[in-house]
PASEBA-1860 file (N, C-alpha, C; in nm, 3 decimals):
! residues 218
1> XXXXXXXX> -0.105/-0.762/0.938/-0.049/-0.856/0.786/0.068/-0.824/0.755 ~ 0.147/-0.988/0.819/0.239/-0.948/0.804/0.292/-1.088/0.709 ~ 0.339/-1.047/0.556/0.337/-1.130/0.459/0.474/-1.260/0.520 ~ 0.409/-1.360/0.459/0.546/-1.461/0.441/0.607/-1.518/0.414 ~ 0.580/-1.535/0.298/0.603/-1.634/0.133/0.486/-1.625/0.030 ~ 0.555/-1.627/-0.064/0.531/-1.598/-0.197/0.447/-1.772/-0.268 ~ 0.375/-1.753/-0.369/0.363/-1.893/-0.413/0.435/-1.889/-0.565 ~ 0.498/-1.776/-0.611/0.552/-1.773/-0.674/0.654/-1.856/-0.668
9> XXXXXXXX> 0.748/-1.953/-0.771/0.892/-1.974/-0.737/1.002/-1.974/-0.811 ~ 1.104/-1.982/-0.746/1.216/-1.896/-0.857/1.289/-1.971/-0.925 ~ 1.353/-1.923/-1.026/1.472/-2.027/-1.094/1.601/-1.961/-1.082 ~ 1.644/-1.853/-1.033/1.799/-1.808/-0.989/1.829/-1.780/-0.899 ~ 1.909/-1.789/-0.854/1.983/-1.705/-0.714/1.956/-1.602/-0.668 ~ 1.876/-1.514/-0.545/1.853/-1.399/-0.520/1.941/-1.331/-0.494 ~ 2.040/-1.298/-0.599/2.220/-1.226/-0.552/2.198/-1.124/-0.475 ~ 2.137/-1.057/-0.555/2.089/-0.860/-0.506/2.026/-0.865/-0.440
17> XXXXXXXX> 1.930/-0.965/-0.402/1.851/-0.941/-0.318/1.904/-0.982/-0.193 ~ 1.990/-1.092/-0.184/2.054/-1.099/-0.039/2.163/-0.961/-0.020 ~ 2.259/-0.938/-0.101/2.353/-0.870/-0.090/2.272/-0.741/-0.069 ~ 2.135/-0.691/-0.069/2.128/-0.554/-0.055/2.111/-0.548/0.121 ~ 2.035/-0.714/0.124/1.964/-0.686/0.300/2.094/-0.716/0.389 ~ 2.242/-0.829/0.303/2.356/-0.774/0.390/2.414/-0.641/0.400 ~ 2.418/-0.542/0.314/2.446/-0.431/0.333/2.347/-0.358/0.394 ~ 2.249/-0.324/0.400/2.191/-0.259/0.504/2.173/-0.313/0.609
25> XXXXXXXX> 2.162/-0.444/0.661/2.189/-0.472/0.813/2.381/-0.430/0.848 ~ 2.488/-0.465/0.783/2.593/-0.406/0.765/2.593/-0.282/0.786 ~ 2.549/-0.179/0.748/2.525/-0.032/0.793/2.429/-0.064/0.909 ~ 2.388/-0.076/0.931/2.313/-0.066/1.037/2.307/-0.110/1.175 ~ 2.432/-0.180/1.173/2.499/-0.246/1.278/2.618/-0.134/1.337 ~ 2.661/-0.093/1.172/2.766/0.061/1.203/2.695/0.154/1.279 ~ 2.590/0.147/1.289/2.491/0.282/1.293/2.480/0.273/1.447 ~ 2.456/0.142/1.485/2.384/0.054/1.584/2.555/0.090/1.712
33> XXXXXXXX> 2.653/0.101/1.650/2.756/0.092/1.712/2.802/0.259/1.742 ~ 2.777/0.349/1.730/2.755/0.475/1.676/2.718/0.559/1.835 ~ 2.821/0.646/1.920/2.769/0.687/1.997/2.672/0.812/1.987 ~ 2.560/0.890/2.057/2.453/0.949/1.992/2.472/1.052/1.924 ~ 2.567/1.182/1.970/2.579/1.285/1.849/2.661/1.182/1.754 ~ 2.741/1.066/1.719/2.796/1.049/1.556/2.741/1.069/1.469 ~ 2.567/0.918/1.524/2.473/0.903/1.495/2.415/0.959/1.485 ~ 2.386/1.095/1.521/2.267/1.213/1.409/2.343/1.279/1.311
41> XXXXXXXX> 2.499/1.307/1.332/2.575/1.329/1.225/2.574/1.278/1.087 ~ 2.525/1.116/1.098/2.546/1.017/1.013/2.423/1.045/0.959 ~ 2.317/1.052/1.048/2.189/1.051/0.949/2.161/1.158/0.897 ~ 2.202/1.297/0.983/2.199/1.393/0.865/2.256/1.408/0.771 ~ 2.402/1.355/0.758/2.498/1.331/0.650/2.396/1.253/0.538 ~ 2.383/1.180/0.549/2.307/0.973/0.460/2.192/0.983/0.428 ~ 2.149/1.080/0.529/1.977/1.102/0.511/1.900/1.188/0.435 ~ 1.795/1.205/0.357/1.762/1.329/0.257/1.728/1.431/0.378
49> XXXXXXXX> 1.810/1.558/0.369/1.727/1.639/0.459/1.660/1.748/0.347 ~ 1.569/1.763/0.294/1.483/1.842/0.178/1.514/1.985/0.153 ~ 1.531/2.059/0.253/1.567/2.185/0.321/1.716/2.234/0.216 ~ 1.807/2.113/0.240/1.959/2.127/0.162/1.979/2.004/0.118 ~ 1.922/1.922/0.007/1.964/1.860/-0.018/2.084/1.798/-0.095 ~ 2.138/1.671/-0.111/2.232/1.714/-0.193/2.205/1.519/-0.262 ~ 2.202/1.546/-0.368/2.168/1.441/-0.413/2.223/1.305/-0.454 ~ 2.303/1.311/-0.388/2.379/1.144/-0.359/2.293/1.149/-0.192
57> XXXXXXXX> 2.230/1.219/-0.147/2.120/1.133/-0.037/2.067/1.051/-0.073 ~ 1.990/1.070/-0.209/1.910/0.967/-0.282/1.946/0.859/-0.263 ~ 2.042/0.832/-0.298/2.108/0.725/-0.240/2.146/0.674/-0.155 ~ 2.238/0.709/-0.052/2.275/0.643/0.048/2.160/0.660/0.120 ~ 2.049/0.740/0.147/1.939/0.751/0.255/1.875/0.572/0.245 ~ 1.874/0.523/0.105/1.790/0.428/0.147/1.910/0.301/0.209 ~ 1.983/0.316/0.237/2.090/0.188/0.305/2.110/0.236/0.456 ~ 2.003/0.333/0.509/2.029/0.429/0.674/1.909/0.359/0.715
65> XXXXXXXX> 1.875/0.339/0.842/1.772/0.294/0.913/1.767/0.321/0.991 ~ 1.636/0.353/1.114/1.665/0.435/1.222/1.579/0.379/1.322 ~ 1.638/0.215/1.326/1.540/0.157/1.468/1.573/-0.014/1.381 ~ 1.560/-0.114/1.496/1.580/-0.270/1.528/1.431/-0.265/1.367 ~ 1.318/-0.257/1.420/1.181/-0.282/1.370/1.224/-0.208/1.233 ~ 1.247/-0.098/1.232/1.249/-0.084/1.091/1.340/-0.114/0.990 ~ 1.449/-0.151/1.037/1.536/-0.258/0.893/1.450/-0.385/0.899 ~ 1.457/-0.478/1.024/1.395/-0.578/1.002/1.301/-0.585/0.946
73> XXXXXXXX> 1.161/-0.499/0.948/1.066/-0.470/0.843/1.052/-0.480/0.725 ~ 1.185/-0.350/0.680/1.234/-0.340/0.561/1.248/-0.506/0.443 ~ 1.363/-0.489/0.548/1.451/-0.652/0.457/1.370/-0.722/0.450 ~ 1.248/-0.739/0.550/1.126/-0.922/0.541/1.055/-0.853/0.421 ~ 1.045/-0.733/0.403/0.961/-0.767/0.274/1.022/-0.736/0.129 ~ 1.125/-0.742/0.158/1.255/-0.716/0.010/1.274/-0.845/0.017 ~ 1.276/-0.944/0.092/1.349/-1.069/0.052/1.160/-1.166/-0.003 ~ 1.057/-1.120/0.058/0.930/-1.158/0.012/0.903/-1.133/-0.097
81> XXXXXXXX> 0.927/-1.024/-0.154/0.867/-0.956/-0.278/1.019/-0.969/-0.372 ~ 1.156/-0.920/-0.341/1.180/-0.890/-0.450/1.268/-1.005/-0.496 ~ 1.272/-1.127/-0.424/1.328/-1.263/-0.476/1.268/-1.271/-0.671 ~ 1.134/-1.284/-0.641/1.077/-1.341/-0.783/1.094/-1.161/-0.906 ~ 1.086/-1.050/-0.848/1.140/-0.933/-0.906/1.325/-0.934/-0.999 ~ 1.347/-0.984/-0.902/1.484/-0.973/-0.955/1.509/-1.145/-1.025 ~ 1.437/-1.226/-1.028/1.467/-1.332/-1.135/1.381/-1.293/-1.217 ~ 1.281/-1.200/-1.242/1.234/-1.185/-1.379/1.307/-1.108/-1.438
89> XXXXXXXX> 1.397/-1.002/-1.332/1.456/-0.893/-1.487/1.625/-0.910/-1.464 ~ 1.689/-1.057/-1.439/1.795/-1.058/-1.408/1.865/-0.960/-1.307 ~ 1.969/-1.032/-1.293/2.050/-0.913/-1.173/2.114/-0.774/-1.186 ~ 2.163/-0.770/-1.231/2.182/-0.622/-1.290/2.059/-0.508/-1.348 ~ 1.989/-0.508/-1.380/1.871/-0.465/-1.447/1.804/-0.461/-1.305 ~ 1.774/-0.545/-1.198/1.704/-0.567/-1.103/1.758/-0.436/-1.016 ~ 1.911/-0.441/-0.983/1.996/-0.341/-0.926/1.889/-0.227/-0.938 ~ 1.919/-0.174/-1.077/1.873/-0.072/-1.144/1.799/-0.061/-1.096
97> XXXXXXXX> 1.633/-0.073/-1.140/1.529/-0.132/-1.139/1.512/-0.078/-0.966 ~ 1.549/-0.151/-0.874/1.576/-0.106/-0.683/1.611/0.020/-0.660 ~ 1.737/0.079/-0.701/1.753/0.210/-0.679/1.720/0.294/-0.749 ~ 1.694/0.274/-0.873/1.575/0.388/-0.960/1.467/0.395/-0.910 ~ 1.369/0.336/-0.850/1.257/0.329/-0.772/1.273/0.393/-0.642 ~ 1.422/0.387/-0.547/1.400/0.413/-0.444/1.459/0.576/-0.465 ~ 1.490/0.619/-0.561/1.583/0.745/-0.609/1.397/0.848/-0.657 ~ 1.380/0.782/-0.689/1.195/0.828/-0.741/1.149/0.829/-0.635
105> XXXXXXXX> 1.124/0.761/-0.489/1.038/0.754/-0.354/1.114/0.875/-0.308 ~ 1.258/0.949/-0.327/1.298/1.030/-0.243/1.267/1.153/-0.294 ~ 1.248/1.128/-0.429/1.211/1.295/-0.450/1.068/1.316/-0.439 ~ 0.966/1.214/-0.459/0.867/1.235/-0.398/0.791/1.319/-0.319 ~ 0.899/1.238/-0.199/0.920/1.286/-0.031/0.943/1.435/-0.043 ~ 1.056/1.471/-0.077/1.143/1.633/-0.122/1.052/1.741/-0.204 ~ 0.973/1.644/-0.297/0.820/1.737/-0.354/0.751/1.792/-0.296 ~ 0.707/1.724/-0.245/0.582/1.744/-0.163/0.629/1.808/0.009
113> XXXXXXXX> 0.759/1.819/0.007/0.753/1.888/0.146/0.960/1.931/0.175 ~ 0.933/2.049/0.080/1.115/2.120/0.031/1.156/2.130/0.100 ~ 1.109/2.197/0.209/1.171/2.259/0.330/1.204/2.202/0.467 ~ 1.173/2.069/0.439/1.164/2.027/0.569/1.356/1.994/0.623 ~ 1.348/1.980/0.752/1.458/1.962/0.785/1.503/1.854/0.844 ~ 1.411/1.774/0.845/1.359/1.664/0.960/1.458/1.546/0.815 ~ 1.581/1.432/0.841/1.622/1.349/0.764/1.505/1.259/0.733 ~ 1.491/1.249/0.590/1.458/1.047/0.552/1.506/0.964/0.533
121> XXXXXXXX> 1.496/0.818/0.659/1.564/0.735/0.581/1.558/0.633/0.575 ~ 1.592/0.542/0.494/1.550/0.381/0.543/1.539/0.343/0.361 ~ 1.445/0.205/0.333/1.489/0.126/0.212/1.311/0.102/0.121 ~ 1.237/0.187/0.228/1.099/0.153/0.259/1.050/0.192/0.029 ~ 1.103/0.326/0.038/1.071/0.360/-0.130/1.097/0.291/-0.219 ~ 1.228/0.246/-0.203/1.297/0.104/-0.319/1.189/-0.020/-0.302 ~ 1.155/-0.059/-0.170/1.066/-0.168/-0.156/0.971/-0.172/-0.161 ~ 0.919/-0.035/-0.186/0.744/-0.008/-0.230/0.744/-0.022/-0.359
129> XXXXXXXX> 0.888/0.036/-0.437/0.895/-0.008/-0.628/0.870/-0.137/-0.607 ~ 0.970/-0.268/-0.552/0.963/-0.390/-0.584/0.822/-0.415/-0.550 ~ 0.722/-0.365/-0.459/0.594/-0.462/-0.430/0.521/-0.389/-0.593 ~ 0.530/-0.244/-0.612/0.498/-0.195/-0.702/0.467/-0.310/-0.824 ~ 0.584/-0.326/-0.871/0.632/-0.431/-0.966/0.591/-0.529/-0.962 ~ 0.558/-0.648/-0.800/0.484/-0.708/-0.825/0.377/-0.760/-0.841 ~ 0.315/-0.623/-0.834/0.150/-0.618/-0.831/0.106/-0.605/-0.935 ~ 0.212/-0.583/-1.089/0.194/-0.568/-1.191/0.199/-0.711/-1.247
137> XXXXXXXX> 0.307/-0.776/-1.237/0.300/-0.882/-1.286/0.285/-1.033/-1.228 ~ 0.248/-0.979/-1.085/0.214/-1.135/-0.987/0.052/-1.068/-0.928 ~ -0.082/-1.045/-1.022/-0.135/-0.988/-0.892/-0.244/-1.142/-0.875 ~ -0.218/-1.196/-0.918/-0.312/-1.353/-0.884/-0.204/-1.411/-0.777 ~ -0.080/-1.349/-0.743/-0.015/-1.486/-0.651/-0.063/-1.483/-0.514 ~ -0.045/-1.626/-0.507/-0.055/-1.632/-0.321/0.035/-1.595/-0.260 ~ -0.013/-1.480/-0.135/0.088/-1.466/-0.093/0.043/-1.517/0.144 ~ 0.112/-1.626/0.128/0.109/-1.667/0.258/0.108/-1.626/0.355
145> XXXXXXXX> 0.017/-1.512/0.452/-0.002/-1.402/0.541/-0.008/-1.419/0.702 ~ 0.046/-1.324/0.762/0.048/-1.377/0.886/-0.100/-1.300/0.957 ~ -0.221/-1.296/1.039/-0.311/-1.160/1.056/-0.303/-1.205/1.250 ~ -0.289/-1.122/1.256/-0.341/-1.074/1.427/-0.431/-1.015/1.422 ~ -0.534/-1.081/1.520/-0.641/-1.024/1.533/-0.644/-1.014/1.717 ~ -0.608/-0.916/1.680/-0.600/-0.908/1.938/-0.478/-1.062/1.986 ~ -0.591/-1.125/2.050/-0.458/-1.236/2.096/-0.499/-1.365/1.958 ~ -0.526/-1.355/1.871/-0.554/-1.504/1.774/-0.501/-1.484/1.652
153> XXXXXXXX> -0.402/-1.513/1.668/-0.308/-1.571/1.502/-0.334/-1.715/1.410 ~ -0.288/-1.652/1.331/-0.349/-1.758/1.151/-0.267/-1.690/1.050 ~ -0.262/-1.776/0.979/-0.226/-1.754/0.833/-0.335/-1.758/0.722 ~ -0.311/-1.665/0.638/-0.431/-1.663/0.510/-0.318/-1.704/0.342 ~ -0.406/-1.769/0.293/-0.315/-1.710/0.176/-0.389/-1.640/0.121 ~ -0.322/-1.451/0.041/-0.413/-1.357/0.016/-0.359/-1.335/-0.085 ~ -0.452/-1.325/-0.190/-0.393/-1.318/-0.319/-0.320/-1.143/-0.307 ~ -0.209/-1.184/-0.447/-0.107/-1.053/-0.400/-0.197/-0.884/-0.432
161> XXXXXXXX> -0.294/-0.883/-0.500/-0.338/-0.802/-0.563/-0.377/-0.729/-0.481 ~ -0.500/-0.807/-0.360/-0.567/-0.776/-0.221/-0.464/-0.697/-0.147 ~ -0.325/-0.783/-0.107/-0.279/-0.733/0.038/-0.144/-0.604/-0.038 ~ -0.157/-0.598/-0.163/-0.054/-0.506/-0.205/-0.172/-0.351/-0.231 ~ -0.274/-0.420/-0.327/-0.351/-0.244/-0.303/-0.419/-0.238/-0.179 ~ -0.394/-0.283/-0.098/-0.444/-0.240/0.090/-0.369/-0.169/0.140 ~ -0.225/-0.229/0.102/-0.111/-0.152/0.123/-0.053/-0.038/0.122 ~ -0.104/-0.042/-0.032/-0.122/0.081/-0.079/-0.221/0.213/-0.066
169> XXXXXXXX> -0.330/0.179/-0.029/-0.449/0.240/-0.005/-0.402/0.307/0.145 ~ -0.270/0.201/0.226/-0.304/0.280/0.411/-0.187/0.436/0.359 ~ -0.128/0.371/0.290/-0.011/0.482/0.256/-0.045/0.604/0.188 ~ -0.119/0.575/0.058/-0.214/0.703/0.061/-0.309/0.757/0.087 ~ -0.387/0.697/0.156/-0.478/0.789/0.248/-0.411/0.840/0.396 ~ -0.325/0.790/0.453/-0.218/0.833/0.535/-0.162/0.993/0.522 ~ -0.105/0.911/0.386/-0.022/1.055/0.337/-0.110/1.200/0.320 ~ -0.230/1.140/0.253/-0.296/1.287/0.210/-0.355/1.348/0.332
177> XXXXXXXX> -0.377/1.209/0.434/-0.436/1.283/0.561/-0.342/1.404/0.621 ~ -0.216/1.348/0.631/-0.125/1.408/0.680/-0.029/1.554/0.639 ~ -0.112/1.601/0.538/-0.082/1.720/0.473/-0.093/1.828/0.542 ~ -0.216/1.850/0.644/-0.229/1.957/0.721/-0.187/1.980/0.799 ~ -0.037/1.890/0.830/-0.018/1.941/1.014/0.146/1.989/0.931 ~ 0.235/2.036/1.024/0.281/2.125/0.990/0.442/2.042/0.929 ~ 0.437/1.854/0.949/0.567/1.819/0.880/0.435/1.742/0.830 ~ 0.534/1.669/0.682/0.515/1.573/0.599/0.402/1.442/0.661
185> XXXXXXXX> 0.414/1.373/0.772/0.405/1.279/0.838/0.420/1.279/0.977 ~ 0.287/1.311/1.101/0.319/1.337/1.207/0.344/1.231/1.305 ~ 0.326/1.109/1.193/0.338/0.989/1.243/0.560/0.935/1.247 ~ 0.600/1.052/1.181/0.754/1.012/1.119/0.746/0.941/1.038 ~ 0.636/0.898/0.977/0.665/0.818/0.832/0.667/0.877/0.701 ~ 0.723/0.815/0.619/0.772/0.880/0.487/0.631/0.860/0.391 ~ 0.564/0.851/0.405/0.406/0.810/0.358/0.397/0.824/0.194 ~ 0.475/0.963/0.177/0.485/0.995/0.017/0.622/0.929/-0.050
193> XXXXXXXX> 0.678/0.898/-0.016/0.836/0.850/-0.072/0.769/0.664/-0.124 ~ 0.688/0.629/-0.010/0.626/0.496/-0.001/0.512/0.501/-0.123 ~ 0.421/0.604/-0.179/0.366/0.647/-0.283/0.470/0.624/-0.423 ~ 0.524/0.697/-0.434/0.605/0.743/-0.513/0.664/0.661/-0.555 ~ 0.760/0.559/-0.453/0.862/0.410/-0.526/0.734/0.352/-0.556 ~ 0.578/0.292/-0.505/0.519/0.201/-0.589/0.467/0.275/-0.697 ~ 0.467/0.372/-0.702/0.441/0.413/-0.850/0.560/0.382/-0.994 ~ 0.626/0.429/-0.869/0.749/0.398/-1.007/0.805/0.277/-1.017
201> XXXXXXXX> 0.782/0.213/-0.913/0.803/0.029/-0.939/0.694/0.023/-1.086 ~ 0.566/0.052/-1.077/0.485/-0.018/-1.159/0.506/0.048/-1.271 ~ 0.546/0.143/-1.287/0.615/0.232/-1.435/0.718/0.138/-1.473 ~ 0.871/0.128/-1.391/0.948/0.105/-1.452/0.937/-0.042/-1.535 ~ 0.827/-0.154/-1.442/0.878/-0.258/-1.473/0.809/-0.317/-1.592 ~ 0.706/-0.167/-1.673/0.626/-0.189/-1.794/0.747/-0.181/-1.898 ~ 0.855/-0.081/-1.884/0.931/-0.105/-2.031/1.092/-0.199/-1.987 ~ 1.098/-0.180/-1.856/1.254/-0.294/-1.844/1.213/-0.426/-1.862
209> XXXXXXXX> 1.253/-0.445/-1.998/1.262/-0.638/-2.045/1.275/-0.696/-1.973 ~ 1.162/-0.838/-1.936/1.223/-0.935/-1.873/1.286/-1.039/-1.945 ~ 1.409/-1.083/-1.816/1.534/-1.147/-1.845/1.494/-1.337/-1.881 ~ 1.381/-1.362/-1.833/1.320/-1.467/-1.831/1.179/-1.436/-1.848 ~ 1.141/-1.566/-1.903/0.978/-1.563/-1.948/0.893/-1.607/-1.797 ~ 0.782/-1.557/-1.815/0.711/-1.586/-1.663/0.599/-1.608/-1.697 ~ 0.501/-1.671/-1.627/0.371/-1.701/-1.636/0.248/-1.560/-1.589 ~ 0.196/-1.538/-1.741/0.123/-1.398/-1.733/0.010/-1.458/-1.636
217> XX> -0.033/-1.348/-1.558/-0.184/-1.372/-1.482/-0.309/-1.284/-1.496 ~ -0.250/-1.203/-1.635/-0.370/-1.173/-1.728/-0.489/-1.198/-1.731
END
């Protein structure tokens, strides 16, 4: 299931969301231009490596991606869900919320596998925080979602609560199921970063005051 757009309208320009997307793509294009050995050094330097963690990596890692599908998928989810949270919180609080969620996601991954030497990169932990916030504030919003079933492709309006809880459940059970392996995730997906970011976003949105009144879904 691929979310396409939200039923919730926004009242301000998504300046920070667009800026984050531009910066992430700019960094990825820089990565793409590097020769292989320099790219490996770049990822090791700016990604989170739990075994020898530098705290600056908790910030820099969320702007580094491992491939085209990785960065496009992350930025698409950020665009779908981030605009409403930015509109609700205001530009600067939203940026702080995003970065804090990303740091919390990185710390969750480090705590689960503190001796790993495999670098963790990507904005998905921070974006998971945005999704967690969206679940708290807009659970009954409708998300137009592309659904692919073998060769059959269609769209459905799916309640945000169902879509986001389903996504979180996949991350949770995949993460728990991966604990027995030598690395946190046998598929090289940082499931616990997603889990940590999602929970952090749900908690942070409860304490950061909204800058704009919104239609409550409770």
